[in-house]
C-alpha positions as CSV (number, residue, x, y, z in Angstrom):
1,M,210.5,-1.2,36.8
2,K,207.6,-0.9,39.5
3,S,205.8,2.0,41.2
4,S,206.8,2.7,44.9
5,M,203.3,1.6,46.0
6,A,203.7,-2.0,44.2
7,N,207.3,-2.2,45.9
8,D,205.7,-1.2,49.4
9,L,202.9,-3.8,48.9
10,E,205.5,-6.4,48.2
11,R,207.7,-5.6,51.0
12,G,204.7,-5.4,53.5
13,K,205.4,-1.7,54.0
14,P,202.8,1.0,55.0
15,I,201.2,2.3,51.5
16,A,200.4,6.0,50.8
17,V,196.9,4.9,49.6
18,A,195.1,8.1,51.2
19,W,197.7,10.5,49.5
20,L,197.3,9.1,46.1
21,S,194.1,7.6,45.2
22,G,192.4,8.7,48.2
23,R,193.0,12.5,47.2
24,M,191.4,11.8,43.8
25,H,188.5,10.0,45.2
26,Q,188.0,12.8,47.6
27,L,188.1,15.5,45.2
28,G,185.8,13.6,42.7
29,M,183.0,13.4,45.4
30,K,183.5,16.9,46.5
31,L,183.2,18.4,42.8
32,G,180.7,15.8,41.8
33,V,182.9,14.0,39.2
34,A,183.0,10.4,38.9
35,T,186.4,8.7,39.6
36,P,185.6,5.1,39.4
37,G,188.9,3.8,38.9
38,H,190.5,5.6,41.3
39,S,187.6,5.1,43.9
40,A,188.0,1.4,43.5
41,V,191.6,1.3,43.8
42,F,191.4,3.5,47.0
43,R,188.7,1.3,48.5
44,A,190.7,-2.1,47.9
45,L,193.9,-0.5,49.0
46,H,192.6,1.3,52.0
47,L,191.4,-2.1,53.1
48,H,194.8,-3.6,52.8
49,A,196.3,-0.6,54.6
50,L,194.1,-1.2,57.5
51,G,194.4,-4.9,57.5
52,T,191.0,-5.6,57.5
53,H,188.1,-6.9,55.2
54,A,185.6,-4.7,56.4
55,R,183.6,-2.6,54.1
56,I,184.0,1.1,53.6
57,P,180.9,3.3,52.9
58,I,180.6,4.6,49.5
59,S,180.3,8.0,50.5
60,E,183.8,7.8,52.2
């Protein structure tokens, strides 16, 4: 059994990275709580979703 995001990645479909890991990353930044796992996943998958290898600023 795989997550829906893993299935979407395999099928080349858009992923819901902003809604999932992005929200946790954003809340952590807002509340001053470190979320290193979610932040790393968010940054990597956000790049994938954009189809780019550009760098995302840490404050994003």
